[in-house]
N, C-alpha and C positions, 0 to 999 in steps of 0.2 A: 683351569678350564681348557680344553682342547678346541682346536679349529681344524676343519676340514674343508678342502676345495676340489672340485672336480668338473671338468667341461664334458658334457655329453654332446655328440655331434650327430646331426640327422640330414640326410638328403632325400627329400620326397620325390615321388615319380610325377605327382600332380601339382598343380599350382595351389591346390587347397587340400589339406589333409588335417585329420585329428589322430593323433598318436597316444595311446595309454602308455605312459612312460613310469607308472609306478614300479615295475619290477626293477628298472634300472636305478632308480631313487632308493628303493629298498636295498640294492646291492651296494650302493654308495653308503648308505647308513650302517650296514654290516662291516664294510671296509674301514670306517672312521672309528669303529669301537665306541662310540658315544652311545650312552644309555640314557641320559636326560638332557634336554636342551631343545634347541629349535633347529629346523630344516627350512632353508630358504631354497626355492627352485625359481629361477627366472630365465626368461627368454633373453638372448643377448643381441638380438635384432628387432628392428623397429617395424617389422612386417609379419612378426610371430608373436605368439602368446603362450602363456602357461596358466591353466585354471584347474580347478576341482569340480568335477561333477560325476555323474552316474555313467558307467561304461555301458550304455544301451544303444544300439543301432538306430533306433526309431528317433532317440533324443538327438544323436549326431546329426541325422537328416534334419530335424528341426532346426538345429543350430545353423546349418548351411542355408535353409531356406530363409530363416529370419535374418541372417546376417547379409544376405544377398538382396533382401528387401531394403535393409537399412542402408547399406553401401554396396550398390551393384557395381560389378566388375566393369560392364560395358553399358553405354558406349564410353569408350575412354576420353573423349572430348569434353564429358560433362565436368570433368576435374581440372582446376587451374594447375595442380601439382603434375599432372600427365602432360607431357609435352617431350621431355627428355626421357621419361620413364612411363610406364602404363599401370603403376601399382598403387595409386592413390587410395582406392578401395581397401588394398591390404593394410594401409597405415590405419585407416578408420576401424577396420575390423579388429585390428589388435588393441585400439584404444578402448573399444567397447568389451572385448573378452579378457583384458588385462596383462599386466606384464609379469606378474610373480604370484607365488604362493607361499606362505609360511605355515608349516605344520610343526606342532608340538611333538616331542619325541619323549615317550615314556617307556621305561622297562626296555629300551633298545627297538622299540616299534614305532612307526609312525601312528600317531594318535588320531585316527581317523572316525568319523561318524559312519553310520551304516551307509554302505554304497558308495562311499567317497573314494575316487581316483584321481591321480594327477595326469593331466593331458598337456602334451604339447599341440598348439594350434598352428598350423603353417597356412599363411594367406597369401603367400608370393613365392612358391617353391621351385623345385628342380634345381636347387642349388645347395651346397653344404651351409648349414648353419647350426649354431651352438646353443646350449642350455647350460647355465651355472647351477651347480649344486654346492651350497655352502651350509655346512652344519657346525654348530657351536654348542658346547656343554661339556659334560663331564661323563 
């Protein structure tokens, strides 16, 4: 069995962004040479997320509206965590959207269903953050 590990780095221009990272993960898979196995992709920061969904702008807007209703950024004073920082909402949004995804690798390809793509969700951006790609298999 082989093992592959790579860190992908992102720095968003905005506090919140959704980035389709499927091309970067596909490049990692090709670089790994693994044809059958599992691919783990996880956010290495507690205010960001990795998830699978459709790459559709209306849906991304809906995520933003929904998450903001569940964990509004402001007023900052509504959160006990906010005092030294102002990112309590980002911690909550990450918990809702999830930390990682695991995708089967079959015949050297990510074994997706229709329309599935991997996204990095940033909820407290404007600084460098990383995503881990770990692929194991043969």
